[in-house]
VOLUMZA-554843 format. One record per residue: residue number from 1; residue in one letter; chain; x, y, z of N, C-alpha, C in turn. Coordinates in steps of 0.05 Angstrom, whole numbers. Example, Ala and Ser with C-alpha at 12.3 -4.5 7.8 and 13.67 -1.06 7.14 Angstrom:
// residues 2
+-----+------+-------+--------+--------+--------+--------+--------+--------+--------+--------+--------+
!  nr ! rest ! kette !   n_xx !   n_yy !   n_zz !  ca_xx !  ca_yy !  ca_zz !   c_xx !   c_yy !   c_zz !
+-----+------+-------+--------+--------+--------+--------+--------+--------+--------+--------+--------+
!   1 !    a !     A !    264 !   -114 !    156 !    246 !    -90 !    156 !    264 !    -66 !    156 !
!   2 !    s !     A !    257 !    -45 !    142 !    273 !    -21 !    143 !    258 !      1 !    157 !
+-----+------+-------+--------+--------+--------+--------+--------+--------+--------+--------+--------+
//
This chain:
// residues 236
+-----+------+-------+--------+--------+--------+--------+--------+--------+--------+--------+--------+
!  nr ! rest ! kette !   n_xx !   n_yy !   n_zz !  ca_xx !  ca_yy !  ca_zz !   c_xx !   c_yy !   c_zz !
+-----+------+-------+--------+--------+--------+--------+--------+--------+--------+--------+--------+
!   1 !    n !     A !   4612 !   3466 !   3337 !   4608 !   3449 !   3308 !   4596 !   3426 !   3317 !
!   2 !    g !     A !   4572 !   3435 !   3333 !   4545 !   3411 !   3334 !   4565 !   3390 !   3349 !
!   3 !    g !     A !   4598 !   3385 !   3364 !   4605 !   3360 !   3389 !   4590 !   3376 !   3404 !
!   4 !    e !     A !   4604 !   3345 !   3430 !   4605 !   3357 !   3452 !   4631 !   3348 !   3463 !
!   5 !    v !     A !   4635 !   3356 !   3483 !   4663 !   3333 !   3505 !   4643 !   3327 !   3521 !
!   6 !    r !     A !   4662 !   3301 !   3541 !   4654 !   3292 !   3563 !   4655 !   3306 !   3586 !
!   7 !    t !     A !   4682 !   3316 !   3590 !   4695 !   3327 !   3607 !   4709 !   3355 !   3597 !
!   8 !    e !     A !   4692 !   3381 !   3609 !   4689 !   3416 !   3604 !   4721 !   3416 !   3610 !
!   9 !    n !     A !   4727 !   3427 !   3585 !   4755 !   3441 !   3585 !   4752 !   3471 !   3596 !
!  10 !    p !     A !   4769 !   3486 !   3612 !   4772 !   3513 !   3620 !   4760 !   3532 !   3598 !
!  11 !    v !     A !   4745 !   3554 !   3621 !   4739 !   3567 !   3597 !   4755 !   3604 !   3603 !
!  12 !    n !     A !   4778 !   3597 !   3621 !   4787 !   3617 !   3631 !   4813 !   3604 !   3643 !
!  13 !    y !     A !   4828 !   3625 !   3644 !   4857 !   3614 !   3656 !   4876 !   3642 !   3658 !
!  14 !    t !     A !   4895 !   3641 !   3674 !   4918 !   3665 !   3683 !   4948 !   3657 !   3679 !
!  15 !    v !     A !   4960 !   3675 !   3683 !   4983 !   3670 !   3672 !   4999 !   3647 !   3682 !
!  16 !    e !     A !   4992 !   3644 !   3720 !   4992 !   3623 !   3730 !   4978 !   3594 !   3731 !
!  17 !    t !     A !   4960 !   3599 !   3719 !   4953 !   3566 !   3721 !   4970 !   3549 !   3697 !
!  18 !    e !     A !   4968 !   3523 !   3716 !   4994 !   3499 !   3713 !   4981 !   3494 !   3679 !
!  19 !    s !     A !   4996 !   3486 !   3666 !   4995 !   3480 !   3630 !   4970 !   3452 !   3634 !
!  20 !    f !     A !   4956 !   3460 !   3615 !   4928 !   3430 !   3609 !   4925 !   3440 !   3583 !
!  21 !    t !     A !   4915 !   3407 !   3575 !   4920 !   3396 !   3547 !   4882 !   3395 !   3550 !
!  22 !    l !     A !   4880 !   3408 !   3518 !   4841 !   3412 !   3509 !   4835 !   3384 !   3515 !
!  23 !    n !     A !   4812 !   3386 !   3529 !   4794 !   3355 !   3523 !   4792 !   3359 !   3497 !
!  24 !    n !     A !   4791 !   3334 !   3477 !   4783 !   3342 !   3452 !   4746 !   3328 !   3445 !
!  25 !    p !     A !   4730 !   3346 !   3434 !   4701 !   3331 !   3430 !   4701 !   3308 !   3406 !
!  26 !    e !     A !   4674 !   3300 !   3416 !   4660 !   3279 !   3397 !   4643 !   3284 !   3380 !
!  27 !    k !     A !   4624 !   3271 !   3362 !   4606 !   3282 !   3347 !   4595 !   3256 !   3324 !
!  28 !    t !     A !   4570 !   3253 !   3335 !   4564 !   3224 !   3324 !   4562 !   3223 !   3294 !
!  29 !    g !     A !   4581 !   3203 !   3278 !   4571 !   3204 !   3249 !   4599 !   3222 !   3245 !
!  30 !    y !     A !   4613 !   3233 !   3262 !   4637 !   3245 !   3242 !   4659 !   3240 !   3264 !
!  31 !    t !     A !   4691 !   3248 !   3250 !   4706 !   3244 !   3255 !   4723 !   3271 !   3267 !
!  32 !    f !     A !   4745 !   3269 !   3298 !   4750 !   3297 !   3309 !   4778 !   3303 !   3291 !
!  33 !    v !     A !   4778 !   3321 !   3275 !   4809 !   3328 !   3253 !   4818 !   3335 !   3269 !
!  34 !    g !     A !   4807 !   3357 !   3287 !   4835 !   3379 !   3303 !   4820 !   3410 !   3306 !
!  35 !    w !     A !   4838 !   3422 !   3329 !   4833 !   3447 !   3331 !   4848 !   3472 !   3315 !
!  36 !    t !     A !   4823 !   3491 !   3308 !   4839 !   3508 !   3288 !   4835 !   3539 !   3309 !
!  37 !    g !     A !   4848 !   3557 !   3305 !   4840 !   3582 !   3322 !   4862 !   3592 !   3333 !
!  38 !    s !     A !   4864 !   3594 !   3354 !   4894 !   3604 !   3367 !   4915 !   3592 !   3368 !
!  39 !    n !     A !   4905 !   3570 !   3360 !   4940 !   3548 !   3350 !   4943 !   3556 !   3319 !
!  40 !    g !     A !   4926 !   3568 !   3304 !   4934 !   3569 !   3278 !   4917 !   3562 !   3261 !
!  41 !    e !     A !   4920 !   3554 !   3235 !   4899 !   3551 !   3217 !   4901 !   3523 !   3212 !
!  42 !    t !     A !   4922 !   3504 !   3217 !   4933 !   3480 !   3208 !   4920 !   3466 !   3237 !
!  43 !    a !     A !   4893 !   3448 !   3236 !   4881 !   3435 !   3253 !   4905 !   3413 !   3271 !
!  44 !    e !     A !   4901 !   3413 !   3292 !   4916 !   3393 !   3314 !   4898 !   3380 !   3338 !
!  45 !    k !     A !   4898 !   3356 !   3334 !   4889 !   3344 !   3352 !   4904 !   3340 !   3389 !
!  46 !    e !     A !   4926 !   3354 !   3390 !   4931 !   3360 !   3419 !   4947 !   3392 !   3409 !
!  47 !    v !     A !   4922 !   3406 !   3442 !   4929 !   3431 !   3440 !   4934 !   3432 !   3470 !
!  48 !    t !     A !   4962 !   3455 !   3480 !   4966 !   3458 !   3502 !   4964 !   3476 !   3515 !
!  49 !    i !     A !   4953 !   3486 !   3537 !   4954 !   3522 !   3537 !   4978 !   3523 !   3558 !
!  50 !    e !     A !   5000 !   3528 !   3557 !   5031 !   3525 !   3571 !   5032 !   3549 !   3591 !
!  51 !    k !     A !   5038 !   3538 !   3616 !   5037 !   3559 !   3643 !   5053 !   3581 !   3631 !
!  52 !    g !     A !   5040 !   3602 !   3646 !   5058 !   3627 !   3634 !   5041 !   3638 !   3611 !
!  53 !    s !     A !   5020 !   3626 !   3591 !   5016 !   3648 !   3568 !   4999 !   3670 !   3576 !
!  54 !    i !     A !   4996 !   3685 !   3552 !   4974 !   3711 !   3566 !   4953 !   3707 !   3540 !
!  55 !    g !     A !   4936 !   3731 !   3547 !   4913 !   3732 !   3521 !   4886 !   3718 !   3515 !
!  56 !    n !     A !   4872 !   3724 !   3502 !   4849 !   3704 !   3505 !   4853 !   3691 !   3483 !
!  57 !    k !     A !   4842 !   3662 !   3479 !   4839 !   3642 !   3464 !   4809 !   3639 !   3456 !
!  58 !    e !     A !   4816 !   3624 !   3431 !   4782 !   3612 !   3418 !   4798 !   3587 !   3395 !
!  59 !    y !     A !   4776 !   3573 !   3401 !   4786 !   3545 !   3397 !   4765 !   3529 !   3378 !
!  60 !    i !     A !   4767 !   3522 !   3352 !   4742 !   3518 !   3331 !   4748 !   3489 !   3333 !
!  61 !    a !     A !   4724 !   3466 !   3324 !   4732 !   3439 !   3320 !   4727 !   3443 !   3303 !
!  62 !    n !     A !   4739 !   3424 !   3284 !   4745 !   3410 !   3254 !   4731 !   3382 !   3252 !
!  63 !    w !     A !   4709 !   3378 !   3237 !   4704 !   3355 !   3241 !   4708 !   3336 !   3200 !
!  64 !    e !     A !   4709 !   3317 !   3197 !   4703 !   3307 !   3173 !   4686 !   3279 !   3175 !
!  65 !    a !     A !   4669 !   3281 !   3152 !   4643 !   3262 !   3164 !   4651 !   3239 !   3157 !
!  66 !    n !     A !   4643 !   3223 !   3173 !   4651 !   3190 !   3164 !   4630 !   3179 !   3142 !
!  67 !    a !     A !   4645 !   3161 !   3124 !   4640 !   3151 !   3096 !   4621 !   3121 !   3099 !
!  68 !    d !     A !   4625 !   3109 !   3132 !   4611 !   3089 !   3134 !   4584 !   3093 !   3161 !
!  69 !    t !     A !   4574 !   3114 !   3153 !   4540 !   3112 !   3171 !   4527 !   3102 !   3163 !
!  70 !    p !     A !   4514 !   3087 !   3175 !   4491 !   3074 !   3162 !   4461 !   3094 !   3170 !
!  71 !    y !     A !   4445 !   3079 !   3143 !   4418 !   3087 !   3145 !   4400 !   3064 !   3130 !
!  72 !    k !     A !   4380 !   3064 !   3133 !   4359 !   3040 !   3130 !   4348 !   3052 !   3102 !
!  73 !    i !     A !   4336 !   3028 !   3075 !   4315 !   3033 !   3070 !   4291 !   3009 !   3075 !
!  74 !    s !     A !   4261 !   3019 !   3078 !   4244 !   3004 !   3079 !   4228 !   3005 !   3059 !
!  75 !    i !     A !   4221 !   2976 !   3049 !   4199 !   2973 !   3035 !   4173 !   2961 !   3041 !
!  76 !    y !     A !   4155 !   2984 !   3038 !   4133 !   2979 !   3050 !   4113 !   2963 !   3025 !
!  77 !    k !     A !   4105 !   2933 !   3019 !   4094 !   2923 !   3003 !   4071 !   2908 !   3012 !
!  78 !    m !     A !   4043 !   2920 !   2997 !   4021 !   2905 !   3003 !   4012 !   2877 !   2995 !
!  79 !    n !     A !   4000 !   2863 !   3022 !   3999 !   2834 !   3011 !   3971 !   2835 !   3007 !
!  80 !    v !     A !   3955 !   2804 !   2995 !   3938 !   2801 !   2979 !   3909 !   2805 !   3009 !
!  81 !    e !     A !   3925 !   2813 !   3019 !   3896 !   2820 !   3045 !   3892 !   2844 !   3049 !
!  82 !    g !     A !   3907 !   2862 !   3026 !   3914 !   2893 !   3041 !   3922 !   2903 !   3053 !
!  83 !    i !     A !   3943 !   2887 !   3068 !   3971 !   2897 !   3091 !   4000 !   2905 !   3087 !
!  84 !    y !     A !   4000 !   2922 !   3100 !   4029 !   2932 !   3083 !   4053 !   2914 !   3102 !
!  85 !    e !     A !   4069 !   2900 !   3087 !   4091 !   2888 !   3102 !   4115 !   2901 !   3095 !
!  86 !    k !     A !   4138 !   2907 !   3118 !   4160 !   2913 !   3110 !   4186 !   2897 !   3115 !
!  87 !    t !     A !   4199 !   2901 !   3095 !   4223 !   2892 !   3095 !   4250 !   2913 !   3084 !
!  88 !    t !     A !   4262 !   2909 !   3113 !   4292 !   2926 !   3113 !   4311 !   2919 !   3108 !
!  89 !    t !     A !   4325 !   2935 !   3080 !   4357 !   2941 !   3081 !   4376 !   2959 !   3091 !
!  90 !    d !     A !   4394 !   2956 !   3097 !   4416 !   2962 !   3111 !   4432 !   2980 !   3096 !
!  91 !    y !     A !   4445 !   3004 !   3095 !   4458 !   3020 !   3071 !   4490 !   3029 !   3086 !
!  92 !    k !     A !   4502 !   3033 !   3077 !   4520 !   3063 !   3095 !   4534 !   3083 !   3075 !
!  93 !    g !     A !   4529 !   3095 !   3086 !   4544 !   3130 !   3063 !   4560 !   3137 !   3086 !
!  94 !    t !     A !   4565 !   3172 !   3066 !   4574 !   3195 !   3076 !   4552 !   3211 !   3097 !
!  95 !    t !     A !   4563 !   3215 !   3129 !   4544 !   3233 !   3146 !   4537 !   3257 !   3133 !
!  96 !    g !     A !   4518 !   3268 !   3137 !   4501 !   3299 !   3114 !   4503 !   3295 !   3087 !
!  97 !    e !     A !   4507 !   3266 !   3081 !   4499 !   3272 !   3049 !   4471 !   3264 !   3045 !
!  98 !    k !     A !   4461 !   3277 !   3012 !   4440 !   3264 !   3008 !   4434 !   3246 !   2994 !
!  99 !    v !     A !   4409 !   3223 !   3010 !   4409 !   3198 !   2985 !   4380 !   3199 !   2981 !
! 100 !    v !     A !   4372 !   3179 !   2952 !   4348 !   3180 !   2942 !   4352 !   3148 !   2937 !
! 101 !    a !     A !   4329 !   3140 !   2949 !   4325 !   3112 !   2939 !   4308 !   3099 !   2922 !
! 102 !    e !     A !   4309 !   3083 !   2899 !   4324 !   3080 !   2866 !   4283 !   3062 !   2871 !
! 103 !    v !     A !   4264 !   3074 !   2863 !   4239 !   3062 !   2859 !   4239 !   3048 !   2835 !
! 104 !    e !     A !   4228 !   3025 !   2837 !   4230 !   2998 !   2813 !   4195 !   2988 !   2825 !
! 105 !    t !     A !   4175 !   2995 !   2801 !   4155 !   2982 !   2803 !   4150 !   2960 !   2793 !
! 106 !    e !     A !   4134 !   2937 !   2810 !   4135 !   2912 !   2790 !   4105 !   2917 !   2785 !
! 107 !    n !     A !   4104 !   2891 !   2764 !   4079 !   2893 !   2755 !   4058 !   2882 !   2771 !
! 108 !    g !     A !   4033 !   2895 !   2778 !   4013 !   2886 !   2789 !   4011 !   2904 !   2811 !
! 109 !    f !     A !   4038 !   2924 !   2818 !   4028 !   2944 !   2843 !   4031 !   2970 !   2832 !
! 110 !    t !     A !   4025 !   2986 !   2857 !   4031 !   3022 !   2847 !   4047 !   3032 !   2865 !
! 111 !    y !     A !   4064 !   3045 !   2861 !   4080 !   3060 !   2881 !   4068 !   3087 !   2894 !
! 112 !    e !     A !   4066 !   3090 !   2911 !   4048 !   3105 !   2937 !   4068 !   3127 !   2937 !
! 113 !    e !     A !   4071 !   3146 !   2921 !   4083 !   3182 !   2922 !   4081 !   3188 !   2945 !
! 114 !    e !     A !   4057 !   3191 !   2956 !   4050 !   3208 !   2981 !   4045 !   3192 !   3007 !
! 115 !    l !     A !   4057 !   3168 !   3004 !   4064 !   3151 !   3023 !   4090 !   3158 !   3039 !
! 116 !    s !     A !   4110 !   3156 !   3017 !   4137 !   3153 !   3022 !   4146 !   3170 !   3019 !
! 117 !    t !     A !   4174 !   3165 !   3040 !   4192 !   3184 !   3035 !   4217 !   3174 !   3020 !
! 118 !    k !     A !   4225 !   3177 !   2992 !   4241 !   3164 !   2984 !   4269 !   3182 !   2977 !
! 119 !    e !     A !   4278 !   3203 !   2989 !   4304 !   3215 !   2993 !   4297 !   3229 !   3020 !
! 120 !    g !     A !   4334 !   3238 !   3037 !   4332 !   3240 !   3054 !   4371 !   3248 !   3057 !
! 121 !    i !     A !   4371 !   3257 !   3082 !   4390 !   3265 !   3089 !   4405 !   3253 !   3110 !
! 122 !    i !     A !   4434 !   3242 !   3108 !   4447 !   3213 !   3128 !   4455 !   3225 !   3152 !
! 123 !    n !     A !   4424 !   3223 !   3175 !   4444 !   3226 !   3203 !   4460 !   3216 !   3212 !
! 124 !    g !     A !   4491 !   3237 !   3227 !   4504 !   3219 !   3242 !   4498 !   3200 !   3256 !
! 125 !    d !     A !   4473 !   3199 !   3272 !   4472 !   3175 !   3284 !   4457 !   3156 !   3277 !
! 126 !    g !     A !   4459 !   3151 !   3248 !   4453 !   3121 !   3233 !   4418 !   3133 !   3231 !
! 127 !    s !     A !   4405 !   3140 !   3239 !   4372 !   3140 !   3244 !   4355 !   3143 !   3221 !
! 128 !    t !     A !   4377 !   3147 !   3201 !   4365 !   3161 !   3180 !   4345 !   3131 !   3164 !
! 129 !    e !     A !   4322 !   3136 !   3156 !   4299 !   3116 !   3136 !   4288 !   3118 !   3120 !
! 130 !    l !     A !   4290 !   3116 !   3094 !   4279 !   3119 !   3071 !   4259 !   3098 !   3073 !
! 131 !    e !     A !   4233 !   3106 !   3068 !   4208 !   3086 !   3059 !   4193 !   3093 !   3045 !
! 132 !    i !     A !   4196 !   3064 !   3021 !   4185 !   3064 !   3000 !   4157 !   3042 !   3002 !
! 133 !    y !     A !   4133 !   3055 !   2987 !   4106 !   3045 !   2991 !   4098 !   3027 !   2962 !
! 134 !    f !     A !   4081 !   3007 !   2964 !   4082 !   2999 !   2936 !   4041 !   2988 !   2949 !
! 135 !    s !     A !   4024 !   2996 !   2944 !   3997 !   2983 !   2942 !   3997 !   2960 !   2922 !
! 136 !    r !     A !   3980 !   2938 !   2924 !   3976 !   2922 !   2903 !   3950 !   2927 !   2894 !
! 137 !    n !     A !   3951 !   2922 !   2866 !   3927 !   2925 !   2849 !   3911 !   2906 !   2850 !
! 138 !    k !     A !   3884 !   2921 !   2844 !   3850 !   2901 !   2848 !   3838 !   2900 !   2815 !
! 139 !    y !     A !   3838 !   2870 !   2807 !   3835 !   2875 !   2787 !   3806 !   2858 !   2786 !
! 140 !    s !     A !   3793 !   2857 !   2769 !   3761 !   2848 !   2766 !   3756 !   2820 !   2752 !
! 141 !    v !     A !   3738 !   2807 !   2767 !   3735 !   2783 !   2751 !   3708 !   2779 !   2743 !
! 142 !    e !     A !   3694 !   2774 !   2720 !   3670 !   2778 !   2707 !   3661 !   2753 !   2703 !
! 143 !    l !     A !   3635 !   2732 !   2709 !   3632 !   2717 !   2703 !   3606 !   2718 !   2685 !
! 144 !    i !     A !   3602 !   2696 !   2667 !   3583 !   2703 !   2650 !   3568 !   2670 !   2642 !
! 145 !    a !     A !   3544 !   2671 !   2662 !   3525 !   2636 !   2653 !   3521 !   2640 !   2626 !
! 146 !    g !     A !   3526 !   2618 !   2613 !   3525 !   2607 !   2585 !   3499 !   2595 !   2587 !
! 147 !    k !     A !   3505 !   2581 !   2561 !   3484 !   2562 !   2560 !   3478 !   2543 !   2573 !
! 148 !    g !     A !   3454 !   2523 !   2594 !   3454 !   2508 !   2602 !   3459 !   2518 !   2643 !
! 149 !    i !     A !   3472 !   2545 !   2643 !   3487 !   2549 !   2673 !   3464 !   2565 !   2684 !
! 150 !    e !     A !   3459 !   2559 !   2710 !   3432 !   2574 !   2726 !   3449 !   2596 !   2741 !
! 151 !    k !     A !   3474 !   2590 !   2750 !   3487 !   2624 !   2766 !   3514 !   2622 !   2763 !
! 152 !    v !     A !   3526 !   2636 !   2765 !   3551 !   2632 !   2776 !   3562 !   2651 !   2795 !
! 153 !    e !     A !   3587 !   2640 !   2814 !   3595 !   2652 !   2837 !   3624 !   2657 !   2839 !
! 154 !    g !     A !   3631 !   2676 !   2848 !   3652 !   2685 !   2852 !   3661 !   2712 !   2838 !
! 155 !    e !     A !   3642 !   2722 !   2829 !   3652 !   2747 !   2813 !   3659 !   2780 !   2826 !
! 156 !    k !     A !   3676 !   2789 !   2837 !   3679 !   2803 !   2851 !   3703 !   2822 !   2833 !
! 157 !    e !     A !   3726 !   2835 !   2847 !   3752 !   2847 !   2855 !   3764 !   2837 !   2863 !
! 158 !    y !     A !   3792 !   2827 !   2866 !   3813 !   2817 !   2873 !   3843 !   2826 !   2874 !
! 159 !    y !     A !   3853 !   2825 !   2885 !   3883 !   2835 !   2894 !   3902 !   2813 !   2879 !
! 160 !    y !     A !   3916 !   2829 !   2856 !   3941 !   2812 !   2842 !   3942 !   2794 !   2867 !
! 161 !    e !     A !   3946 !   2773 !   2846 !   3956 !   2748 !   2861 !   3939 !   2732 !   2884 !
! 162 !    a !     A !   3920 !   2748 !   2890 !   3909 !   2729 !   2911 !   3885 !   2708 !   2897 !
! 163 !    e !     A !   3891 !   2685 !   2911 !   3869 !   2663 !   2911 !   3843 !   2675 !   2903 !
! 164 !    v !     A !   3833 !   2662 !   2873 !   3816 !   2661 !   2860 !   3788 !   2639 !   2863 !
! 165 !    i !     A !   3770 !   2636 !   2878 !   3751 !   2612 !   2870 !   3724 !   2618 !   2861 !
! 166 !    i !     A !   3720 !   2607 !   2827 !   3697 !   2606 !   2822 !   3680 !   2576 !   2815 !
! 167 !    n !     A !   3654 !   2590 !   2817 !   3638 !   2563 !   2810 !   3620 !   2570 !   2798 !
! 168 !    a !     A !   3604 !   2539 !   2785 !   3579 !   2556 !   2770 !   3567 !   2531 !   2774 !
! 169 !    k !     A !   3525 !   2538 !   2777 !   3510 !   2511 !   2781 !   3504 !   2516 !   2755 !
! 170 !    v !     A !   3492 !   2490 !   2754 !   3483 !   2473 !   2726 !   3451 !   2475 !   2721 !
! 171 !    k !     A !   3437 !   2477 !   2704 !   3409 !   2472 !   2700 !   3403 !   2443 !   2704 !
! 172 !    d !     A !   3381 !   2434 !   2707 !   3381 !   2407 !   2713 !   3369 !   2404 !   2670 !
! 173 !    g !     A !   3382 !   2378 !   2670 !   3388 !   2377 !   2644 !   3405 !   2376 !   2633 !
! 174 !    y !     A !   3426 !   2387 !   2639 !   3445 !   2395 !   2629 !   3471 !   2381 !   2643 !
! 175 !    e !     A !   3493 !   2386 !   2633 !   3522 !   2374 !   2650 !   3550 !   2394 !   2642 !
! 176 !    w !     A !   3563 !   2393 !   2659 !   3584 !   2418 !   2659 !   3603 !   2410 !   2635 !
! 177 !    n !     A !   3606 !   2436 !   2625 !   3624 !   2435 !   2599 !   3656 !   2447 !   2607 !
! 178 !    s !     A !   3655 !   2474 !   2608 !   3679 !   2489 !   2617 !   3684 !   2513 !   2623 !
! 179 !    w !     A !   3696 !   2530 !   2631 !   3701 !   2554 !   2634 !   3716 !   2565 !   2602 !
! 180 !    e !     A !   3700 !   2593 !   2586 !   3715 !   2596 !   2571 !   3723 !   2619 !   2571 !
! 181 !    n !     A !   3741 !   2632 !   2553 !   3750 !   2657 !   2549 !   3751 !   2666 !   2519 !
! 182 !    d !     A !   3747 !   2682 !   2504 !   3744 !   2692 !   2481 !   3743 !   2658 !   2468 !
! 183 !    g !     A !   3724 !   2646 !   2465 !   3727 !   2616 !   2449 !   3755 !   2592 !   2458 !
! 184 !    q !     A !   3764 !   2608 !   2469 !   3793 !   2587 !   2478 !   3774 !   2576 !   2515 !
! 185 !    e !     A !   3791 !   2547 !   2508 !   3779 !   2536 !   2537 !   3797 !   2538 !   2560 !
! 186 !    v !     A !   3797 !   2545 !   2583 !   3810 !   2558 !   2606 !   3815 !   2545 !   2620 !
! 187 !    s !     A !   3794 !   2521 !   2632 !   3793 !   2499 !   2645 !   3763 !   2488 !   2653 !
! 188 !    k !     A !   3777 !   2458 !   2653 !   3753 !   2442 !   2656 !   3735 !   2428 !   2680 !
! 189 !    d !     A !   3755 !   2451 !   2705 !   3742 !   2451 !   2729 !   3716 !   2464 !   2734 !
! 190 !    q !     A !   3693 !   2456 !   2749 !   3674 !   2463 !   2750 !   3679 !   2492 !   2780 !
! 191 !    n !     A !   3682 !   2477 !   2791 !   3695 !   2498 !   2818 !   3725 !   2501 !   2807 !
! 192 !    y !     A !   3731 !   2518 !   2806 !   3761 !   2529 !   2796 !   3769 !   2550 !   2806 !
! 193 !    t !     A !   3806 !   2546 !   2819 !   3815 !   2565 !   2830 !   3834 !   2572 !   2816 !
! 194 !    f !     A !   3851 !   2595 !   2815 !   3871 !   2611 !   2799 !   3877 !   2634 !   2821 !
! 195 !    s !     A !   3903 !   2634 !   2810 !   3916 !   2670 !   2819 !   3909 !   2684 !   2805 !
! 196 !    m !     A !   3898 !   2707 !   2820 !   3886 !   2736 !   2808 !   3925 !   2742 !   2788 !
! 197 !    p !     A !   3915 !   2746 !   2762 !   3933 !   2762 !   2749 !   3931 !   2793 !   2750 !
! 198 !    a !     A !   3951 !   2808 !   2740 !   3955 !   2833 !   2733 !   3931 !   2845 !   2711 !
! 199 !    e !     A !   3917 !   2830 !   2710 !   3898 !   2845 !   2692 !   3862 !   2830 !   2691 !
! 200 !    n !     A !   3844 !   2849 !   2685 !   3818 !   2836 !   2693 !   3807 !   2806 !   2670 !
! 201 !    v !     A !   3789 !   2797 !   2690 !   3786 !   2769 !   2678 !   3759 !   2767 !   2665 !
! 202 !    e !     A !   3755 !   2757 !   2648 !   3726 !   2747 !   2643 !   3728 !   2719 !   2632 !
! 203 !    l !     A !   3708 !   2711 !   2647 !   3697 !   2677 !   2638 !   3674 !   2672 !   2636 !
! 204 !    i !     A !   3674 !   2660 !   2613 !   3640 !   2647 !   2609 !   3636 !   2614 !   2620 !
! 205 !    a !     A !   3621 !   2609 !   2635 !   3615 !   2583 !   2639 !   3587 !   2570 !   2621 !
! 206 !    k !     A !   3598 !   2544 !   2605 !   3588 !   2537 !   2592 !   3581 !   2503 !   2603 !
! 207 !    a !     A !   3557 !   2494 !   2601 !   3544 !   2465 !   2595 !   3530 !   2459 !   2572 !
! 208 !    d !     A !   3533 !   2430 !   2566 !   3526 !   2420 !   2548 !   3490 !   2401 !   2559 !
! 209 !    a !     A !   3476 !   2401 !   2536 !   3453 !   2389 !   2548 !   3450 !   2358 !   2540 !
! 210 !    i !     A !   3445 !   2347 !   2566 !   3444 !   2316 !   2576 !   3435 !   2299 !   2551 !
! 211 !    e !     A !   3435 !   2282 !   2535 !   3425 !   2267 !   2511 !   3413 !   2241 !   2525 !
! 212 !    y !     A !   3387 !   2236 !   2527 !   3378 !   2216 !   2539 !   3365 !   2193 !   2517 !
! 213 !    t !     A !   3367 !   2175 !   2528 !   3357 !   2156 !   2505 !   3327 !   2143 !   2515 !
! 214 !    i !     A !   3313 !   2128 !   2493 !   3299 !   2120 !   2493 !   3283 !   2098 !   2480 !
! 215 !    n !     A !   3278 !   2074 !   2509 !   3266 !   2052 !   2496 !   3248 !   2043 !   2481 !
! 216 !    y !     A !   3240 !   2030 !   2464 !   3215 !   2023 !   2464 !   3207 !   1988 !   2461 !
! 217 !    e !     A !   3186 !   1979 !   2478 !   3179 !   1960 !   2476 !   3151 !   1956 !   2466 !
! 218 !    l !     A !   3158 !   1941 !   2436 !   3130 !   1948 !   2420 !   3108 !   1920 !   2419 !
! 219 !    n !     A !   3123 !   1901 !   2429 !   3106 !   1877 !   2438 !   3089 !   1866 !   2416 !
! 220 !    g !     A !   3106 !   1864 !   2398 !   3110 !   1855 !   2368 !   3096 !   1870 !   2345 !
! 221 !    g !     A !   3084 !   1894 !   2356 !   3078 !   1916 !   2343 !   3102 !   1929 !   2315 !
! 222 !    e !     A !   3095 !   1942 !   2301 !   3110 !   1965 !   2283 !   3097 !   1985 !   2279 !
! 223 !    v !     A !   3121 !   2010 !   2276 !   3112 !   2037 !   2264 !   3121 !   2040 !   2243 !
! 224 !    r !     A !   3109 !   2055 !   2230 !   3112 !   2060 !   2206 !   3134 !   2073 !   2198 !
! 225 !    t !     A !   3137 !   2106 !   2213 !   3160 !   2122 !   2220 !   3168 !   2118 !   2245 !
! 226 !    e !     A !   3188 !   2118 !   2247 !   3210 !   2110 !   2271 !   3203 !   2125 !   2290 !
! 227 !    n !     A !   3201 !   2131 !   2314 !   3202 !   2144 !   2345 !   3233 !   2152 !   2346 !
! 228 !    p !     A !   3230 !   2178 !   2351 !   3256 !   2180 !   2364 !   3270 !   2163 !   2381 !
! 229 !    v !     A !   3298 !   2163 !   2383 !   3317 !   2138 !   2409 !   3331 !   2163 !   2418 !
! 230 !    n !     A !   3329 !   2185 !   2417 !   3337 !   2200 !   2447 !   3335 !   2231 !   2435 !
! 231 !    y !     A !   3342 !   2244 !   2466 !   3332 !   2272 !   2463 !   3342 !   2278 !   2484 !
! 232 !    t !     A !   3337 !   2319 !   2484 !   3350 !   2331 !   2500 !   3333 !   2347 !   2512 !
! 233 !    v !     A !   3344 !   2367 !   2533 !   3324 !   2385 !   2551 !   3314 !   2403 !   2533 !
! 234 !    e !     A !   3329 !   2412 !   2506 !   3325 !   2425 !   2487 !   3304 !   2416 !   2465 !
! 235 !    t !     A !   3303 !   2390 !   2464 !   3284 !   2376 !   2444 !   3254 !   2393 !   2443 !
! 236 !    e !     A !   3255 !   2400 !   2415 !   3223 !   2408 !   2410 !   3200 !   2391 !   2419 !
+-----+------+-------+--------+--------+--------+--------+--------+--------+--------+--------+--------+
//
């Protein structure tokens, strides 16, 4: 029954053979309960064939599955660089039983069923290892160059929780204002760094026209209609 003995038992005897006791077998992940067969239906751990016995004999090993057989569940979770990182937890169960890993998908991740082995049978040698894979989702950053912005940088897809660095170049005659989303100010930092959320991001870069001052030295003269005292790059 899948066991083995370290010292082989005799496979024949005669009426003259000296008395001998059977060597008990071992089986990884199981406990030997005893022999049944020619000694009866009640399992016995110690079976002796006495000198003077006659007749062919047959003995069957009986086993009880251990309840503390180790197995492992390994979680492979993708990092922000797209590489799977492994975390293993040790468990114990009954040899030969089926085990199923619970799959709890976190926000920003996707369970990869084809890569995973979420169920299996507990091997007596403790070699059973269930493997669960979670890929990290990618989301897009869309940047819009608003008024006074020459160009924006950093627009692409990013893994969830990856560091995102965006920047905007302001046109001559303008000064930086802010990044906005849906009319709401998101950041005053022109060179803005944030952690990628579990959703697509759209940001508008905005700048304001610089107001310049005009000074007039009339040298004793006067103007009937006052001249402007300031202007911007947008002034007609």
